[in-house]
C-alpha positions as CSV (number, residue, x, y, z in Angstrom):
1,P,197.7,-85.4,-42.0
2,Y,194.5,-84.2,-40.3
3,A,191.2,-82.8,-41.6
4,A,191.0,-80.6,-38.5
5,V,193.1,-80.0,-35.4
6,L,191.7,-78.8,-32.1
7,T,194.1,-77.2,-29.5
8,H,193.4,-76.5,-25.9
9,G,195.0,-74.9,-22.9
10,F,196.9,-76.6,-20.0
11,V,195.0,-78.7,-17.5
12,L,195.6,-77.4,-14.0
13,D,194.5,-78.5,-10.5
14,E,191.7,-76.8,-8.7
15,A,194.0,-74.2,-7.2
16,G,195.2,-73.2,-10.7
17,T,198.6,-74.8,-10.2
18,K,200.4,-76.7,-13.0
19,M,200.2,-80.5,-12.3
20,S,203.4,-82.1,-11.2
21,K,204.2,-85.6,-9.9
22,S,206.6,-84.0,-7.4
23,I,203.8,-81.8,-6.0
24,G,201.4,-84.7,-6.0
25,N,198.5,-82.9,-7.6
26,V,198.2,-84.9,-10.8
27,V,194.6,-86.1,-11.6
28,D,194.9,-89.6,-13.2
29,P,192.1,-90.1,-15.8
30,R,192.1,-93.9,-15.0
31,E,191.4,-93.1,-11.3
32,V,188.6,-90.8,-12.3
33,I,187.0,-93.6,-14.3
34,E,187.8,-96.6,-12.2
35,G,188.3,-95.0,-8.8
36,G,191.3,-94.9,-6.5
37,A,192.4,-97.2,-3.7
38,N,190.1,-95.4,-1.3
39,K,186.7,-95.5,-3.1
40,K,185.2,-93.1,-0.5
41,Q,187.7,-90.4,-1.3
42,Q,188.3,-91.3,-4.9
43,P,185.0,-92.8,-6.2
44,A,184.7,-94.4,-9.6
45,Y,182.8,-91.9,-11.8
46,G,183.0,-93.8,-15.1
47,A,184.1,-92.6,-18.5
48,D,181.0,-90.6,-19.2
49,V,181.5,-88.2,-16.3
50,L,185.1,-87.6,-17.4
51,R,183.9,-86.9,-20.9
52,L,181.2,-84.6,-19.6
53,W,183.8,-82.6,-17.7
54,V,185.9,-82.3,-20.8
55,A,183.0,-81.2,-22.9
56,S,181.8,-78.6,-20.3
57,V,185.0,-76.6,-19.9
58,D,186.2,-73.7,-22.0
59,Y,189.2,-75.4,-23.7
60,S,190.3,-72.1,-25.3
61,A,191.9,-71.3,-22.0
62,D,193.6,-73.3,-19.2
63,V,191.1,-75.5,-17.4
64,R,191.0,-76.8,-13.9
65,I,190.1,-80.2,-12.5
66,G,189.9,-81.7,-9.1
67,P,187.6,-83.5,-6.7
68,N,185.1,-80.7,-6.3
69,A,184.8,-80.1,-10.0
70,L,184.2,-83.8,-10.6
71,K,181.6,-83.9,-7.9
72,Q,179.7,-81.1,-9.5
73,V,179.9,-82.7,-12.9
74,F,178.8,-86.1,-11.5
75,E,175.8,-84.4,-9.9
76,S,174.8,-82.9,-13.2
77,Y,175.2,-86.4,-14.8
78,R,173.1,-88.0,-12.1
79,K,170.2,-85.6,-12.5
80,L,170.3,-86.1,-16.3
81,R,170.3,-89.9,-16.0
82,N,167.4,-89.8,-13.5
83,T,165.3,-87.6,-15.8
84,L,165.9,-90.0,-18.7
85,R,165.0,-93.0,-16.5
86,F,161.7,-91.3,-15.6
87,V,160.9,-90.7,-19.3
88,V,161.7,-94.3,-20.3
89,G,159.6,-95.6,-17.4
90,N,156.5,-93.8,-18.5
91,V,156.3,-95.2,-22.0
92,F,156.2,-98.8,-20.8
93,D,152.7,-99.5,-22.2
94,V,153.3,-97.9,-25.6
95,A,152.7,-100.9,-27.9
96,D,153.1,-99.2,-31.2
97,A,155.2,-96.1,-31.5
98,T,153.5,-95.0,-34.7
99,T,149.9,-95.0,-33.6
100,H,150.0,-91.8,-31.6
101,A,153.2,-90.2,-32.7
102,A,153.8,-86.4,-32.4
103,T,155.3,-86.5,-35.9
104,T,151.8,-87.3,-37.3
105,P,150.2,-83.9,-38.4
106,A,146.8,-84.8,-37.0
107,V,148.2,-85.8,-33.7
108,Y,150.5,-82.7,-33.4
109,E,147.7,-80.3,-34.2
110,A,145.5,-81.8,-31.5
111,L,148.1,-81.6,-28.8
112,P,147.7,-79.1,-25.9
113,S,149.8,-76.0,-26.0
114,L,152.0,-77.2,-23.2
115,D,153.0,-80.3,-25.3
116,T,153.7,-78.3,-28.5
117,W,155.8,-75.9,-26.5
118,L,158.0,-78.7,-25.2
119,L,158.3,-80.2,-28.7
120,G,159.4,-76.8,-30.0
121,R,162.0,-76.6,-27.3
122,L,163.1,-80.1,-28.1
123,A,163.6,-79.1,-31.8
124,D,165.5,-76.0,-30.7
125,L,167.8,-78.2,-28.6
126,E,168.7,-80.5,-31.4
127,R,169.3,-77.6,-33.8
128,E,171.5,-75.9,-31.3
129,C,173.5,-79.0,-30.5
130,D,173.9,-79.8,-34.2
131,A,175.4,-76.4,-34.7
132,A,177.5,-76.6,-31.6
133,Y,179.0,-80.0,-32.5
134,A,179.8,-78.8,-36.0
135,S,181.8,-75.9,-34.6
136,Y,183.4,-77.9,-31.8
137,D,181.6,-75.8,-29.2
138,F,181.0,-78.6,-26.8
139,A,180.4,-76.4,-23.8
140,R,177.5,-74.8,-25.6
141,A,176.0,-78.3,-26.3
142,V,176.4,-79.3,-22.7
143,S,174.7,-76.1,-21.5
144,A,171.8,-76.5,-23.9
145,I,171.3,-80.2,-22.9
146,S,171.4,-79.3,-19.2
147,R,169.1,-76.4,-19.6
148,F,166.5,-78.4,-21.5
149,C,166.6,-81.6,-19.4
150,S,166.8,-79.9,-15.9
151,S,164.6,-76.9,-16.5
152,D,162.2,-77.4,-19.4
153,L,161.7,-81.1,-19.2
154,S,162.2,-82.2,-15.5
155,A,161.4,-79.1,-13.4
156,F,158.5,-77.9,-15.5
157,Y,157.0,-80.3,-18.1
158,L,157.3,-83.6,-16.2
159,D,156.2,-82.0,-13.0
160,V,153.0,-80.8,-14.7
161,A,152.6,-84.1,-16.6
162,K,152.7,-86.4,-13.6
163,D,148.9,-86.2,-13.1
164,R,148.3,-86.9,-16.7
165,L,150.5,-90.0,-16.6
166,Y,149.5,-91.4,-13.2
167,V,145.9,-90.3,-12.7
168,S,144.4,-90.4,-16.2
169,P,143.0,-93.7,-17.5
170,A,145.6,-95.7,-19.5
171,D,144.1,-94.9,-22.9
172,A,142.9,-91.4,-22.1
173,K,143.9,-88.9,-24.8
174,R,145.5,-86.6,-22.4
175,R,147.8,-89.4,-21.2
176,R,148.6,-90.6,-24.8
177,D,149.4,-87.0,-25.8
178,C,151.9,-86.8,-23.0
179,Q,153.4,-90.1,-24.0
180,A,153.7,-88.9,-27.6
181,V,155.9,-86.1,-26.3
182,L,158.0,-88.4,-24.2
183,Q,158.4,-90.7,-27.3
184,A,159.7,-87.7,-29.2
185,C,162.2,-87.0,-26.5
186,L,163.4,-90.6,-26.6
187,E,163.8,-90.4,-30.4
188,T,165.9,-87.2,-30.1
189,L,167.8,-87.1,-26.8
190,P,170.0,-90.2,-27.4
191,R,171.3,-88.7,-30.6
192,V,171.9,-85.3,-28.9
193,I,173.9,-86.7,-26.0
194,A,175.7,-89.5,-27.8
195,P,178.7,-87.5,-28.9
196,I,179.4,-86.5,-25.3
197,L,177.9,-89.3,-23.2
198,P,178.0,-92.4,-25.4
199,H,177.5,-95.0,-22.6
200,L,174.4,-93.2,-21.3
201,A,173.0,-92.7,-24.8
202,E,173.5,-96.4,-25.6
203,D,172.0,-97.4,-22.2
204,L,168.9,-95.3,-22.9
205,W,168.6,-96.5,-26.4
206,Q,168.7,-100.2,-25.4
207,H,166.1,-99.7,-22.7
208,V,163.4,-98.1,-24.7
209,P,160.5,-100.6,-24.2
210,Y,159.0,-100.4,-27.7
211,L,160.8,-101.7,-30.8
212,Q,158.9,-101.5,-34.0
213,P,160.3,-102.2,-37.5
214,G,160.5,-99.0,-39.6
215,T,160.5,-96.6,-36.6
216,P,163.5,-94.7,-35.2
217,F,163.9,-97.6,-32.7
218,D,164.0,-100.4,-35.2
219,A,164.5,-103.9,-33.7
220,E,167.2,-104.5,-36.3
221,R,169.1,-101.4,-35.2
222,A,171.6,-102.6,-32.6
223,S,173.1,-99.3,-31.5
224,V,172.4,-95.6,-31.2
225,F,175.4,-95.1,-33.5
226,E,174.0,-97.3,-36.2
227,G,171.1,-95.2,-37.3
228,R,169.5,-95.4,-40.7
229,P,169.7,-92.6,-41.8
230,L,172.6,-91.4,-39.8
231,P,171.6,-89.1,-36.9
232,W,173.6,-86.1,-37.8
233,T,172.7,-85.4,-41.4
234,G,170.9,-82.1,-40.8
235,A,167.9,-83.3,-42.8
236,N,166.4,-85.4,-40.0
237,L,166.5,-83.2,-37.0
238,A,163.4,-82.9,-34.8
239,P,160.7,-81.5,-37.1
240,Y,158.7,-79.6,-34.5
241,P,158.3,-75.9,-35.0
242,R,158.4,-73.4,-32.2
243,S,154.9,-73.5,-30.9
244,A,152.7,-70.7,-32.1
245,K,150.2,-71.6,-29.5
246,S,152.4,-71.1,-26.5
247,T,155.8,-69.3,-26.8
248,T,156.3,-67.7,-23.3
249,R,156.7,-69.2,-19.9
250,A,153.7,-67.3,-18.6
251,E,151.5,-68.9,-21.3
252,T,152.9,-72.3,-20.5
253,D,152.1,-71.7,-16.8
254,A,148.6,-71.0,-17.8
255,A,148.5,-74.2,-19.9
256,A,149.6,-76.1,-16.8
257,D,146.1,-75.6,-15.4
258,D,145.3,-78.7,-17.4
259,R,146.6,-80.7,-14.5
């Protein structure tokens, strides 16, 4: 009766012991989401954190869950959310998402090598996640998202870009170029994380400050899951090629001198 069936191993406690009510080592999903009686010892992590844990483990074998594992997953979730909040906060003055979009050939060709490098990594991320979801390899998608957001985007690109965003005049080309890259991230990352983190994806989608008819964030489009065309068609993945201008970390470090 099913198009496909996915099987997984047993869920064990952190010590690798089978869960049993008599032992008292059962992890209740409701308590993970809503919290236990003592919120300090059993905080409410929300459904997304539980989903992120499920997606991050290797379900082909037995998996372990407990307070320490959930804390680690929550920390990863918190870092991801903070990174996305920073991106949204720095496109607050983008009045028209189509005026200086990275998808425009003339704009893309004039971008600094650091910007085209990140756009290439963004496209790599969406292609990798598309393939991972198609093969039910959720841990691969989680790893790719975490690697891009924490390393490529947060620790490197945004660290370099802060001067362009905060010091440059509001309409300076170097600032608008950076915002074009952030717009591209906001048009791609919600689709990438939505299968695993639907609440975070929807929250991000609803708080993008620009809503222009005919753009990926159409005002008539109520939800991240109501895209036109549908997000996962394979034909509308991020269009940016791997940058020919800057393909190695050493070269991007040199490009960072722009700050």
